[in-house]
C-alpha positions, 0 to 999 in steps of 0.5 A, spaced: 586 216 710 590 210 711 595 212 706 596 219 710 596 215 717 602 211 714 606 217 712 605 221 719 608 214 722 614 215 718 615 222 719 614 221 726 619 216 726 624 220 722 623 226 726 625 222 732 631 220 729 633 227 726 631 230 733 637 226 736 642 230 732 641 236 736 637 235 742 638 230 748 639 223 747 632 221 750 629 223 743 633 218 739 633 213 744 626 213 744 626 211 736 632 206 737 628 203 743 622 202 738 626 199 733 629 195 737 623 192 740 620 191 733 627 187 731 626 183 737 619 181 735 621 179 728 627 175 731 622 171 735 617 170 728 623 168 724 625 163 730 618 160 730 618 160 722 624 155 723 630 160 724 636 158 719 632 152 716 627 158 714 632 163 712 636 158 708 631 155 704 632 154 696 626 151 693 620 148 694 614 144 691 607 144 693 600 141 691 593 144 693 587 147 691 586 154 689 579 158 689 578 165 686 573 170 688 569 176 685 564 180 690 565 174 695 562 169 690 567 163 688 568 165 680 573 159 679 577 153 683 582 148 681 588 144 683 595 147 682 602 144 682 607 149 684 615 150 684 618 155 687 626 157 687 629 163 691 629 168 690 625 170 684 623 164 680 616 160 680 612 155 676 605 155 677 601 149 673 593 148 674 588 143 672 589 136 673 592 135 666 597 141 668 596 144 661 596 151 663 602 154 666 604 161 669 612 162 670 615 168 674 622 170 673 623 176 676 618 182 674 616 178 668 610 173 668 609 168 662 603 164 660 605 157 657 600 152 654 600 147 648 601 152 643 607 156 646 609 161 651 606 168 651 609 174 656 603 177 660 603 185 660 601 188 667 599 194 664 594 191 660 592 186 665 590 188 672 591 181 674 598 180 672 600 187 675 597 184 682 600 178 681 607 181 680 606 186 686 604 180 691 611 177 689 615 183 690 611 184 697 612 176 699 613 174 706 620 171 704 622 177 700 621 182 706 624 177 711 630 175 707 631 181 703 628 187 706 629 186 713 637 187 713 638 191 707 641 198 708 636 204 709 630 199 712 626 202 718 622 198 723 616 201 727 613 197 733 606 200 732 603 196 739 598 190 740 592 189 736 587 184 734 588 180 727 583 174 726 581 174 733 588 173 736 592 178 739 598 180 735 604 185 735 603 190 729 610 191 726 611 195 720 617 194 715 619 200 710 625 199 705 629 204 702 624 205 697 619 207 702 615 201 700 612 198 706 609 192 709 605 191 716 606 184 719 601 182 725 605 177 729 601 172 734 603 174 741 602 166 743 606 163 738 610 169 734 607 166 727 605 171 722 597 172 722 597 177 717 601 181 712 598 187 709 601 192 704 598 198 700 599 200 693 596 206 688 591 203 683 594 206 676 587 207 673 583 210 679 589 213 683 586 210 689 590 206 694 588 199 694 590 195 701 592 187 700 591 183 706 594 176 706 592 171 712 595 165 714 593 159 718 593 151 719 601 152 720 604 145 720 612 143 721 615 141 715 622 139 714 624 144 720 620 150 717 613 152 719 608 152 713 601 155 713 597 150 709 591 155 708 592 162 705 587 167 704 588 174 700 583 180 701 583 186 697 580 192 700 576 188 705 573 183 700 576 176 699 580 175 693 583 168 693 584 162 697 589 157 697 589 150 701 596 146 701 595 138 700 603 137 700 609 141 700 616 139 700 623 143 701 629 143 697 627 138 692 632 142 687 628 142 680 631 143 674 632 150 671 628 148 665 622 148 669 623 156 670 624 157 662 618 159 658 621 156 652 621 149 655 614 149 654 609 144 658 613 139 661 610 131 661 610 129 668 610 122 671 604 119 672 602 118 680 
């Protein structure tokens, strides 16, 4: 049902645009006005995130703790150490010893342990598939790549409630007909939720994933959520809580090379 409603919204928007070719300007102006309104909300959100400081970030280093849930019950929890480099590189170290590492390069994920590195197969491991999908729909990717790309459509879907807060609902559809919906707080214009849906390759059902942001703090001119929750089809899947984050630390390229293996970090 959600997929059908989304398709209907896209078709309505496209019909308004096409109608402007052969009918009075009012139809095309309606679509244009809607897109302009959506753009204004997104511009305010980017300004609230830090404006150019946010848009020109090159990398970050963060530490914190994650929780993984199954049937709303915590199944695992541990510390993490994360290096991220725009646009598509990430090193995610877990455990206090930092001896289990996940490296993302583009659309590939690798696991690195003391025995060496192994490329993980998204067709055999659904957790890998979901992690890669999450990266393709990340807030950074949507705002820094999708937003100004040719063929992108913006839809203002009016006001709604997200996490008990009034929010503007904006949907961004790229040229590949992939969509992300953002709930943007009407109070401070920071994102409250990010929503996308994809079809499960096994069941053929559409899964909806929601990323919820909270505990915002200004770090080096960039507004940063220190608390993130991920839900799939309404069920809590994962939480992350930051203890520290720094931007533009310029980690060496070797940190994102699976062949480099484990890295011996200096003791604190």
